[in-house]
C-alpha positions in Angstrom: 15.6 -45.8 20.0 15.6 -48.7 22.4 17.5 -48.8 25.8 17.3 -51.6 28.3 19.3 -51.1 31.5 19.9 -54.0 33.9 16.5 -55.5 33.1 15.5 -58.7 34.9 12.3 -60.6 34.6 11.0 -63.5 36.7 8.0 -65.7 35.9 7.5 -67.3 39.3 10.8 -68.8 40.3 12.1 -68.9 36.7 14.4 -66.1 35.6 13.6 -65.4 31.9 15.8 -62.4 31.5 18.9 -61.7 33.6 20.3 -58.2 34.0 19.9 -57.4 30.3 21.5 -54.1 29.1 20.9 -53.4 25.4 21.0 -50.3 23.2 19.5 -50.0 19.7 20.6 -46.7 18.1 18.5 -44.8 15.6 19.0 -45.8 11.9 20.1 -49.4 12.3 18.8 -52.9 11.5 19.6 -54.6 14.8 19.4 -58.4 15.1 18.4 -60.2 18.3 19.4 -63.8 18.4 18.9 -66.7 20.7 17.5 -70.2 20.9 13.9 -70.9 22.0 13.7 -69.9 25.7 16.7 -67.6 25.5 14.6 -64.6 26.5 14.1 -62.9 23.2 10.3 -62.8 23.2 10.3 -61.7 26.9 12.6 -58.9 26.1 10.5 -57.8 23.2 7.3 -58.1 25.3 8.9 -55.7 27.8 9.8 -53.2 25.0 6.1 -53.3 23.9 4.7 -52.9 27.4 3.0 -56.4 27.3 5.3 -57.8 29.9 6.5 -55.8 33.0 10.1 -56.1 34.1 10.8 -57.4 37.6 13.6 -54.8 37.9 15.5 -52.5 35.6 14.5 -49.8 33.1 13.1 -50.2 29.6 13.0 -47.1 27.4 11.6 -46.8 23.8 11.9 -43.7 21.7 13.2 -41.8 24.8 10.3 -42.7 27.1 10.2 -45.3 29.9 7.7 -47.9 28.9 6.5 -48.7 32.4 5.4 -45.1 33.2 4.7 -43.6 29.7 3.7 -46.5 27.5 1.5 -44.5 25.1 4.2 -42.0 24.4 6.9 -44.6 24.2 5.0 -46.7 21.6 3.4 -43.8 19.6 5.8 -44.2 16.7 6.4 -48.0 17.0 5.1 -50.7 14.7 5.5 -54.4 15.6 5.0 -57.9 14.5 5.0 -59.9 17.8 4.3 -63.6 18.2 1.6 -64.8 15.9 -0.5 -61.9 14.5 -4.3 -62.7 14.6 -6.6 -61.7 11.9 -10.4 -62.0 11.2 -10.4 -64.7 8.5 -13.9 -63.8 7.3 -12.9 -60.2 6.6 -10.8 -58.9 3.8 -7.2 -57.7 4.3 -8.4 -54.1 4.0 -11.2 -54.7 6.5 -8.7 -56.1 9.0 -6.5 -53.1 8.6 -9.4 -50.7 9.1 -10.3 -52.5 12.4 -6.8 -52.8 13.6 -6.1 -49.1 12.9 -8.7 -48.2 15.5 -6.5 -49.8 18.2 -3.8 -47.1 17.7 -5.0 -43.9 16.0 -7.5 -42.9 13.3 -6.1 -43.9 10.0 -7.1 -42.5 6.6 -8.0 -44.7 3.6 -5.0 -43.0 1.9 -2.7 -44.4 4.6 -4.1 -47.9 4.3 -3.7 -47.8 0.6 -0.1 -46.6 1.0 0.8 -49.5 3.3 -1.0 -52.1 1.1 1.2 -50.9 -1.8 4.4 -50.9 0.4 4.0 -54.6 1.3 2.9 -55.8 -2.1 -0.8 -56.7 -1.4 -2.3 -54.5 -4.1 -4.9 -56.4 -6.0 -5.6 -58.8 -3.1 -6.5 -56.4 -0.3 -10.2 -56.9 -0.8 -10.0 -60.7 -0.7 -11.0 -62.6 2.4 -8.0 -63.3 4.7 -9.0 -67.0 4.8 -7.9 -67.2 1.1 -4.4 -65.7 1.9 -1.3 -67.8 1.7 1.1 -67.8 4.6 3.3 -65.3 2.7 0.3 -62.9 2.2 -0.6 -63.1 5.9 3.0 -62.1 6.7 2.6 -59.1 4.4 -0.7 -58.2 6.0 1.0 -58.3 9.4 3.8 -56.0 8.1 1.1 -53.7 6.7 -0.5 -53.6 10.2 2.8 -52.7 11.7 3.3 -49.8 9.3 -0.2 -48.2 9.9 1.0 -45.8 12.7 3.7 -44.3 10.4 6.4 -45.7 12.7 10.0 -44.6 13.2 10.8 -47.9 14.9 9.8 -51.4 13.7 10.1 -54.4 16.0 9.8 -57.6 14.0 9.6 -61.0 15.9 10.3 -63.8 13.4 8.8 -62.0 10.4 10.0 -64.9 8.1 8.7 -67.7 10.3 7.0 -70.4 8.3 7.7 -68.8 4.9 9.1 -70.8 1.9 12.5 -69.7 0.5 10.8 -67.4 -2.1 8.7 -65.8 0.7 11.8 -65.3 2.9 13.6 -63.6 0.1 10.6 -61.3 -0.6 10.3 -60.4 3.0 14.0 -59.6 3.2 13.8 -57.3 0.2 10.7 -55.6 1.7 12.5 -55.0 5.0 15.5 -53.5 3.2 13.3 -51.2 1.2 11.5 -50.0 4.3 14.9 -49.3 5.9 16.4 -47.5 3.0 13.4 -45.5 1.7 11.6 -44.7 4.9 14.7 -44.5 7.2 13.2 -46.8 9.8 15.1 -48.2 12.7 14.4 -52.0 12.8 14.8 -54.5 15.6 14.7 -58.0 14.0 14.4 -61.2 16.1 14.9 -64.3 13.9 16.1 -67.9 13.9 17.1 -67.5 10.2 20.8 -66.7 10.8 21.5 -66.2 7.1 18.8 -63.5 6.9 20.2 -61.8 10.0 23.6 -61.8 8.4 22.3 -60.2 5.2 20.1 -57.6 6.9 21.7 -56.5 10.2 24.6 -54.2 10.9 24.8 -55.2 14.6 23.5 -58.1 16.7 23.0 -59.2 20.3 22.9 -62.8 21.3 20.9 -64.0 24.3 21.6 -67.4 26.0 19.7 -68.6 29.0 18.3 -65.1 29.6 21.7 -63.4 29.5 23.4 -61.3 26.8 26.5 -63.2 25.8 27.5 -60.9 22.8 26.7 -57.5 21.4 28.6 -56.1 18.4 28.9 -55.6 14.7 28.4 -58.3 12.1 31.8 -57.3 10.7 33.4 -58.3 14.0 31.8 -61.7 13.9 33.0 -62.4 10.4 36.5 -61.2 10.9 38.0 -64.2 12.7 41.4 -62.6 12.6 44.3 -65.1 12.4 42.1 -68.1 11.7 43.3 -69.8 8.5 42.1 -73.0 6.8 45.0 -75.4 6.0 44.6 -78.3 3.6 47.4 -80.8 3.9 47.8 -84.6 3.8 49.3 -84.6 7.3 47.5 -82.0 9.4 48.9 -83.1 12.8 52.5 -83.0 11.5 52.0 -79.6 10.0 50.6 -78.3 13.3 53.5 -79.7 15.3 56.0 -78.1 12.9 54.3 -74.7 12.9 54.0 -74.6 16.7 57.6 -75.5 17.0 58.5 -72.6 14.8 56.2 -70.2 16.7 54.0 -69.5 13.7 50.7 -70.6 15.2 49.1 -70.5 18.7 46.9 -73.6 18.1 44.6 -75.5 15.8 40.9 -76.4 15.7 38.6 -78.9 14.0 41.4 -80.7 12.2 41.5 -78.1 9.5 42.1 -74.6 11.0 45.3 -73.0 12.3 45.4 -69.9 14.5 48.3 -67.7 13.3 50.4 -65.6 15.7 50.2 -61.9 15.2 53.4 -61.7 13.0 52.7 -64.8 10.9 51.2 -64.9 7.4 49.8 -67.7 5.2 52.8 -67.2 2.9 55.2 -67.8 5.8 53.3 -70.9 6.9 53.4 -72.3 3.3 57.2 -71.7 3.0 57.8 -73.4 6.4 55.8 -76.5 5.6 57.3 -76.9 2.1 60.8 -76.5 3.5 59.9 -79.3 6.0 58.7 -81.6 3.2 55.0 -81.3 4.2 52.7 -80.7 1.2 50.3 -77.8 1.2 47.2 -78.5 -1.0 45.5 -75.3 0.0 45.6 -72.4 2.5 43.2 -69.5 2.8 42.0 -67.0 5.3 38.8 -68.2 7.0 35.8 -66.0 7.2 33.4 -67.5 9.7 29.7 -67.3 9.1 27.2 -66.0 11.7 26.1 -69.5 12.1 29.6 -70.7 13.0 30.0 -67.8 15.5 26.5 -68.4 17.1 27.0 -72.1 17.5 30.4 -71.7 19.1 29.0 -69.0 21.4 26.1 -71.0 22.8 27.9 -74.4 23.1 28.6 -73.7 26.8 26.4 -71.9 29.4 27.3 -68.2 30.0 30.2 -67.9 32.4 28.9 -65.0 34.4 29.8 -62.3 32.0 28.9 -60.8 28.7 31.0 -60.5 25.6 31.0 -56.9 24.2 
């Protein structure tokens, strides 16, 4: 649904995106992660034809955006940056006006998207009376107007309280499951990305530093948490016996391919070192992300 090939974007002398290659296949919720200034918004702007790449190719729905923008975006809905509404009009009035920017939209379709996002009963209230959460729902309704096959959502949970974030997450999952949409989700809320996305890409200083499945991120094969009164002595013993390749953060050991937690426990007990606890570590997306962006990219991408 989305294909970027060696895309670079300069703003003056500043390189905002650096040789980005990215593929979002049909039928996925794909997460795009990165700190402020990492290049996420620039990349999304190029997908939507609001920013032109300096070099490289951007395709959406099989069409190159630079040459065939209308065809590329015909079945795309988006929440990008801060959606603007007419506060003195109702939510329904805003949707009627906004629908004219894409294609003629029937009242039945507007009613349908209002129901989908949970605004029924408040659609005829002035937008100035809407809470932040209701404005987020109205933005999602606008994105659904063209009956999209692809949704591009840039920080859809931004500024929402925990209840609003949970409601937005459930709405996105329902759209994905019941309408079969492909969704590109850019978010700072790593726990939400972890719960929603099957694959992610991480941008750092304009470059892609990782692209892969969430399951790969959480695997952390061979990383084991070890709780013992004398961690340095335990590490020394295990290294001497060839059971670990190293240790991190004063609490994790990295097992060799043949080692197991049971073998580690037996060795330490035999050496008179108490083991208070030992368990396989499953890293969170936050752990992975923070480790990944601690240092600047070293000239290559992790795939």
